N, C-alpha and C positions, 0 to 999 in steps of 0.2 A: 467566445470558445467554441469548438465544434466537438461533438462526442459521436460515438456509435454505441448501439445497444444490442447486446447478445443475450438471447433468452429463448427457451424452447416454446415459450407460450406467445404465440402473435399477439394476443391481447394486451400482455405486459408491455410487449414491445410499443405498441400503438398508444397504451395509456401514458407511458413514460415519455414517448415522443411529445404527444399531445401537452403533457404538463411542462415540460422543459421549453417547448416552442412557445407556448402561452405565456409563461412567465418571463420569458426573455433569458432564461438561465443558460440557454447553449442552442446551437443549431445541431440538429442530428442530420449526420452524413449518409448514414446507412443504418439497417437492423440485420440481423442473421439469427436463425433458430438452432445453429449447432456449431460446435466447435471449428470444424473444418472450414465451414463456409465463412466464419469470422476469421480465420488465419488467410483465406484467399481473398477476401474482399479487403483486409487490412493492407496487404502487399500488392493489391491490384495496381495501384498507380500512386504517386507520391501524395496526390490531393486525396487519397482514400484514407490517409492516417489520421486519425481523430486526435485532438488534444487529450482528449480522455476516453478510454475504452470501458464502458460498463459491462460487466460479465457475469453470468450466472455460473453455479457450480456444476450441477447435474444436468447434462443434456444427451440426447442420442447421439451415438458415435463418438466422437471426440469430445470429451467434457471440457468445462471451463478450465480446469487446472492445467489440462494438457495443451490446450490452445494457448493459453498464457504463457506456458512456459516454450512453446513453439514461437511465439511472437517476440520474447523478450530475448530469446536465443538469437534472432536476427536484428531486433531493434532494442537493445538495452536500455534506451531512453523512454520506451513507451510508458505511459501512465495508464496503470490498469486499476480499475476500482471494482472490486467483487460486490454484487448486489444479489442476494439470495435469501432463501427461505431458511437455509441450514445454518443453524449456531453450533455446529459440531466443533468440539475443539481440535479435531485432526484436520478438517477441511481448514479451519482459521490458521493453524500452524504451518500448513503446506503453502497457503495462499501468500501468508506473509514472508515465508522462507523464499519463496519464488522471486520477491522484490515488488510484490504489488504494493500500491499506494494507498490502499484502504480496504475495508471490509464492512459493509453494510448489511442490514437485515431489512427484507422488503417491507416489513409492517411499518416502516418510517418513511414512507416515499417523500414527505415534505422535506426531509434531511438530505435528499439527492443533490437539489441544487446547490445548497451551501457546502455540501461534501465536495462536488465539483470544483467549486471555487478554491476550497482550501487546497486540494490536490494539485491545482494550477500554482498555488503559491508555494509549493514544495513542501506541503506538510503530509503526514501520514494520518489517515482519518480512520477511526474505528469506535463505534459506539460503546458506551460504558460496559454493557453485557458483552460485548464481543471482546473488550480488552480484558475484562475479568477472566473470561474461558481461556484467552491466550497466555496471559500471565501464570495461570493455575497450570496450564499445560506444560508451560517452560519450567515450572518449578517442579512438576513431577517427572518431567521427561525432557531435559534440556536438548537431548538429541533430536527431538522431533522438531525443533525450529532452528536447528543449527548453532545451538549453543551449548557448550559442555559445561555439566555441573561443576566441573573443575575450577570453572572460571569465576566462582562465587568470591574467592580471595582477593584477586587482582584489584577489584574495585577500592578495597581499603588502601591500596598502594598507589592510588593516583594523586597527583598534585592537586592543589586546591583549584588552579585553572582547568586542569582536565575534569575535575569533578563538576566545576562550573558548566563546562561545553557538555558533558555527558547528560547533565540534569535538562540542559535546554534541547538537547536532541531528543530525549525522552518526552518532552512537551510537544514535539512535532515540528520545532521551529527548523526553518532551512538555514543555510549559511549566511545569507544576506541579514536574516533577523537576528541571529546570534551576533554577527558581527555588530549589529546597530545596539544590541543589549549591552555587549561586553565592551564597546568602544574599541573594536579591532577591525582591521581590514577583512574583506570577504576572502581575499586570498589567503591570509594567516590562519582564519577559521577553517577554510578548506585543508589547508596542510595539517592543522592540529587534529581535525577530526581523522584525516588518513593516519596520522602517527598513533591516535589513540587506538583506532581499529586494530592497527598491527601491533601495538602494545598488548592489547586483550586477545589478540588470535582471532578477531571477528571479521566477516567479509562484508558486512553491510550496516547501515545505520539502524536498521529495524532490530537487529540482533542486539546493538548496543543499547537502545530503548528498553527491549525486553530485559536485559541484564539489569540494567539500572533500576527498572521498576521493581523487579524481583528483590532486589538488595534493599529496597527502601519500602516494602509493604508493611 
C-alpha cells in the first residue's frame, strides 16, 4: 500500500513515515505540511496519488477539510483518513460528511497501520471515542452530518433484508463482505445499498451508518 502524510508538523510526518516504513505497513510516497501543497502533490501525476491519504485538520493556509474537499471533488474515489489531535464534534462531523474513510486521534499512533489496512478493505474507521462524539452530534443536530432529524422514522419502515444490510453497513463492511455474510452477489448488494440510500433520502454510506447507529443506541 502507498500513503501520503499531510501534517503541519514535519516531525510528525517524519515519525509516521518511519513507523509505517519500518513496520512494512505502507510505502510513503510523499509528505506535505499544508493543504494546498497536499492538493498540488496529489494531482501532480497519476503516480503521486496514494492508496490512502493521511491528513491533519488544522494547518496554515488551506486546512485539512478544505484540502480533502478539493481532492474529493476531482477524485471521488480518494481514500482520506483524518489523523489529528482534535476530537471536536464539528470537525468529526464535517470530515465524515465529506466522505472521509476514517477519523483517528493522534494519541493512538499504533492504530494507524491497522486503520490503513481497514480503509483499503473498504471499511470506515473511527475510534470508539470518535464514534461516540459523531453519533452524539448527529443526534443533537442531524443537519451537521447531512442527516435530517426527520429520517428517524423511516428506519422502522425498512424490510428485514434492508435492515440486515443497514446494520452491516454500520459495522463498516464493504459490499463484498456484506455479500459474503448474506449469501448474495456483490452486484445485488451494491444495488440494494443504492436503493436503500434513495429510500431514506441519503447520499452516502456514512450517513446510513450514522442513522442506523442513532436508531439503535
